[in-house]
Backbone as JSON, one array per atom type, in Angstrom:
{
  "sequence": "XXXXXXXXXXXXXXXXXXXXXXXXXXXXXXXXXXXXXXXXXXXXXXXXXXXXXXXXXXXXXXXXXXXXXXXXXXXXXXXXXXXXXXXXXXXXXXXXXXXXXXXXXX",
  "N": [[-75.2, 28.11, -115.38], [-74.28, 29.28, -112.98], [-72.87, 31.44, -113.99], [-74.97, 32.96, -115.05], [-76.29, 33.67, -112.69], [-74.31, 35.27, -111.5], [-74.14, 37.36, -113.35], [-76.75, 38.38, -113.15], [-76.76, 39.25, -110.46], [-74.84, 41.24, -110.67], [-76.2, 43.0, -112.35], [-78.36, 43.74, -110.7], [-76.98, 45.04, -108.6], [-75.74, 47.11, -110.02], [-78.0, 48.52, -111.06], [-79.27, 49.27, -108.66], [-77.44, 51.09, -107.67], [-77.27, 52.94, -109.76], [-79.86, 54.02, -110.02], [-80.11, 55.65, -107.78], [-77.95, 57.36, -107.87], [-77.77, 58.69, -110.28], [-78.12, 61.87, -111.48], [-79.97, 62.84, -113.33], [-82.27, 61.36, -113.22], [-85.59, 61.39, -111.87], [-85.88, 60.32, -109.34], [-86.05, 60.45, -105.9], [-85.13, 60.09, -102.5], [-87.07, 59.97, -99.53], [-87.09, 61.75, -96.32], [-87.59, 59.96, -94.2], [-86.83, 57.49, -95.25], [-84.13, 58.01, -95.69], [-83.31, 58.27, -93.01], [-83.87, 55.68, -92.12], [-82.07, 54.2, -93.72], [-79.68, 55.07, -92.65], [-79.06, 53.42, -90.6], [-78.0, 51.16, -91.71], [-75.2, 50.91, -92.12], [-73.97, 50.65, -89.43], [-75.31, 48.26, -88.78], [-74.36, 46.37, -90.64], [-71.63, 46.39, -90.01], [-71.76, 45.37, -87.41], [-72.62, 42.77, -87.91], [-70.33, 41.82, -89.06], [-68.25, 42.08, -87.08], [-69.22, 40.86, -84.68], [-69.36, 37.91, -84.75], [-66.6, 37.41, -84.87], [-65.62, 38.4, -82.46], [-67.17, 37.15, -80.41], [-67.27, 34.45, -81.12], [-64.69, 33.15, -81.78], [-63.6, 30.6, -81.86], [-65.45, 29.02, -83.13], [-67.51, 28.51, -81.37], [-69.57, 29.83, -78.77], [-67.82, 32.13, -76.81], [-67.61, 33.46, -73.97], [-65.72, 34.6, -71.89], [-63.43, 35.72, -69.38], [-60.88, 35.45, -70.31], [-60.84, 35.87, -73.01], [-59.25, 37.3, -75.58], [-60.18, 38.64, -77.81], [-62.61, 39.72, -77.02], [-61.75, 41.51, -75.03], [-60.18, 43.22, -76.61], [-62.19, 44.28, -78.26], [-63.83, 45.56, -76.36], [-61.99, 47.45, -75.42], [-61.62, 48.93, -77.78], [-64.21, 49.98, -78.07], [-64.44, 51.65, -75.77], [-62.28, 53.46, -76.12], [-62.95, 54.62, -78.59], [-65.34, 55.84, -77.92], [-64.51, 57.73, -76.04], [-62.44, 59.26, -77.33], [-63.05, 59.66, -80.05], [-61.4, 59.17, -82.21], [-60.35, 57.53, -84.96], [-57.93, 56.32, -85.87], [-56.31, 56.23, -83.53], [-57.96, 54.62, -81.92], [-57.96, 52.22, -83.4], [-55.21, 51.46, -83.42], [-54.51, 51.32, -80.65], [-56.39, 49.44, -79.65], [-55.71, 47.2, -81.16], [-53.12, 46.79, -80.2], [-53.67, 46.16, -77.5], [-55.13, 43.79, -77.89], [-53.13, 42.17, -79.13], [-51.1, 42.04, -77.14], [-52.52, 40.79, -75.06], [-53.28, 38.4, -76.35], [-50.87, 37.2, -77.24], [-49.1, 37.28, -75.05], [-50.29, 37.3, -72.44], [-52.64, 35.59, -72.28], [-51.81, 33.35, -73.64], [-51.31, 29.9, -73.94]],
  "CA": [[-76.14, 28.59, -114.39], [-73.58, 30.17, -112.05], [-72.57, 32.66, -114.74], [-76.22, 33.73, -115.12], [-76.51, 34.24, -111.37], [-73.33, 36.34, -111.31], [-74.55, 38.49, -114.2], [-77.96, 38.96, -112.58], [-76.37, 40.0, -109.26], [-74.17, 42.46, -111.12], [-77.25, 43.9, -112.86], [-79.1, 44.27, -109.55], [-76.12, 45.99, -107.9], [-75.59, 48.3, -110.88], [-79.25, 49.29, -111.1], [-79.54, 49.89, -107.36], [-76.56, 52.26, -107.55], [-77.57, 53.9, -110.83], [-81.12, 54.7, -109.76], [-79.99, 56.66, -106.72], [-76.82, 58.25, -108.09], [-77.91, 59.42, -111.54], [-78.84, 63.11, -111.17], [-81.01, 63.13, -114.32], [-83.49, 60.63, -112.9], [-86.38, 62.13, -110.88], [-86.08, 59.5, -108.15], [-85.46, 61.02, -104.69], [-85.51, 59.4, -101.27], [-87.66, 60.81, -98.5], [-86.29, 61.84, -95.09], [-87.75, 58.76, -93.38], [-86.0, 56.44, -95.83], [-82.74, 58.39, -95.38], [-83.08, 57.93, -91.61], [-83.85, 54.23, -92.06], [-80.83, 53.72, -94.34], [-78.53, 55.45, -91.85], [-78.76, 52.3, -89.69], [-77.46, 50.0, -92.44], [-73.76, 50.81, -91.87], [-73.7, 49.98, -88.16], [-75.83, 46.89, -88.78], [-73.44, 45.52, -91.4], [-70.4, 46.26, -89.23], [-72.03, 44.47, -86.29], [-72.66, 41.42, -88.46], [-68.95, 41.42, -89.34], [-67.38, 41.93, -85.9], [-69.77, 40.07, -83.59], [-68.87, 36.52, -84.73], [-65.16, 37.38, -84.61], [-65.38, 38.67, -81.03], [-67.84, 36.21, -79.51], [-67.16, 33.06, -81.55], [-63.46, 32.93, -82.54], [-63.33, 29.17, -81.94], [-66.69, 28.43, -83.66], [-68.5, 28.33, -80.32], [-69.67, 31.04, -77.95], [-66.71, 32.23, -75.86], [-67.8, 34.61, -73.09], [-64.83, 34.31, -70.78], [-62.53, 36.85, -69.14], [-59.63, 35.19, -71.02], [-61.06, 36.05, -74.44], [-58.57, 38.54, -75.98], [-61.02, 39.32, -78.8], [-63.59, 40.49, -76.27], [-61.04, 42.63, -74.4], [-59.83, 44.16, -77.67], [-63.41, 44.97, -78.68], [-64.22, 46.48, -75.29], [-61.03, 48.56, -75.46], [-61.95, 49.76, -78.95], [-65.43, 50.72, -77.78], [-64.19, 52.71, -74.79], [-61.4, 54.47, -76.72], [-63.67, 55.37, -79.62], [-66.34, 56.66, -77.24], [-63.86, 58.84, -75.35], [-61.58, 60.1, -78.16], [-63.61, 59.86, -81.41], [-60.27, 59.14, -83.12], [-60.35, 56.19, -85.55], [-56.58, 55.78, -85.9], [-55.92, 55.92, -82.16], [-58.76, 53.47, -81.5], [-57.49, 51.02, -84.1], [-53.86, 51.09, -82.99], [-54.49, 50.92, -79.23], [-57.13, 48.2, -79.43], [-54.9, 46.12, -81.72], [-52.03, 46.54, -79.27], [-54.24, 45.44, -76.35], [-55.42, 42.42, -78.33], [-51.9, 41.41, -79.36], [-50.45, 41.78, -75.86], [-53.29, 39.77, -74.35], [-53.29, 37.14, -77.09], [-49.55, 36.6, -77.36], [-48.31, 37.23, -73.83], [-51.02, 37.07, -71.19], [-53.54, 34.46, -72.33], [-51.28, 32.23, -74.42], [-51.04, 28.75, -73.07]],
  "C": [[-75.49, 29.58, -113.43], [-73.26, 31.49, -112.74], [-73.81, 33.54, -114.85], [-76.5, 34.4, -113.79], [-75.55, 35.41, -111.1], [-73.73, 37.57, -112.11], [-75.8, 39.16, -113.62], [-77.66, 39.75, -111.3], [-75.67, 41.3, -109.64], [-75.18, 43.47, -111.64], [-78.01, 44.53, -111.7], [-78.26, 45.32, -108.82], [-75.96, 47.27, -108.73], [-76.85, 49.15, -110.88], [-79.55, 49.95, -109.76], [-78.65, 51.11, -107.14], [-76.96, 53.34, -108.55], [-78.84, 54.69, -110.52], [-80.99, 55.82, -108.75], [-78.88, 57.67, -106.98], [-76.92, 59.07, -109.37], [-78.73, 60.68, -111.29], [-79.98, 63.42, -112.15], [-82.32, 62.39, -114.03], [-84.26, 61.36, -111.8], [-86.64, 61.36, -109.59], [-85.33, 60.12, -106.96], [-85.98, 60.26, -103.47], [-86.06, 60.4, -100.26], [-86.8, 60.82, -97.24], [-86.42, 60.6, -94.2], [-86.91, 57.61, -93.92], [-84.52, 56.73, -95.62], [-82.4, 58.0, -93.95], [-82.99, 56.41, -91.44], [-82.55, 53.67, -92.61], [-79.59, 54.09, -93.53], [-78.15, 54.35, -90.86], [-78.08, 51.14, -90.4], [-75.96, 49.83, -92.2], [-73.43, 50.14, -90.55], [-74.21, 48.54, -88.11], [-74.88, 45.95, -89.5], [-72.14, 45.33, -90.62], [-70.59, 45.33, -88.03], [-72.06, 43.02, -86.75], [-71.24, 40.92, -88.73], [-68.18, 41.16, -88.05], [-67.92, 41.01, -84.82], [-69.32, 38.6, -83.62], [-67.37, 36.42, -84.44], [-64.89, 37.52, -83.12], [-65.95, 37.56, -80.15], [-67.66, 34.75, -79.88], [-65.87, 32.81, -82.32], [-63.11, 31.46, -82.72], [-64.56, 28.39, -82.41], [-67.69, 28.03, -82.59], [-68.46, 29.57, -79.43], [-68.61, 31.04, -76.86], [-66.85, 33.52, -75.07], [-67.01, 34.34, -71.81], [-63.92, 35.52, -70.59], [-61.19, 36.65, -69.83], [-59.78, 35.3, -72.54], [-60.4, 37.36, -74.88], [-59.36, 39.32, -77.03], [-62.03, 40.22, -78.1], [-62.93, 41.7, -75.61], [-60.62, 43.68, -75.44], [-61.04, 44.95, -78.14], [-63.89, 45.96, -77.63], [-63.29, 47.7, -75.24], [-61.33, 49.5, -76.61], [-63.2, 50.59, -78.7], [-65.21, 51.89, -76.84], [-63.34, 53.83, -75.41], [-62.15, 55.29, -77.77], [-64.73, 56.28, -79.01], [-65.7, 57.9, -76.62], [-63.13, 59.79, -76.3], [-62.16, 60.47, -79.51], [-62.51, 59.88, -82.47], [-60.12, 57.71, -83.66], [-58.96, 55.57, -85.51], [-56.1, 55.37, -84.5], [-56.67, 54.69, -81.63], [-58.24, 52.19, -82.12], [-56.15, 50.55, -83.55], [-53.87, 50.59, -81.54], [-55.25, 49.61, -79.0], [-56.4, 47.01, -80.05], [-53.73, 45.78, -80.79], [-52.52, 45.78, -78.05], [-54.52, 44.0, -76.73], [-54.14, 41.61, -78.47], [-51.17, 41.08, -78.06], [-51.2, 40.69, -75.1], [-53.21, 38.41, -75.03], [-51.95, 36.45, -77.06], [-48.84, 36.42, -76.02], [-49.1, 36.8, -72.6], [-51.82, 35.78, -71.24], [-53.02, 33.28, -73.12], [-50.95, 31.07, -73.47], [-50.36, 27.64, -73.85]]
}
């Protein structure tokens, strides 16, 4: 049963990619659907990072001593100001590590 489910998911993923990427097929997306799909990347990324930042201990942690929250806020400000992915990643990781290992460690 599990093997059938895996094969069916693989078929669904393959067909969803093939239908939109094969140039010989007459299927084209409209501008409204393109605009709608442009929100999928940020939505998926938010689903990934939000639990890590706000719930690192499996419960809501909105405290000034949350290094995950400070690292995320730092990343947001740096990316907004510089638009540089590498600089944002390195500096926000450094802020998180300094806060996690040295300042907020107990």
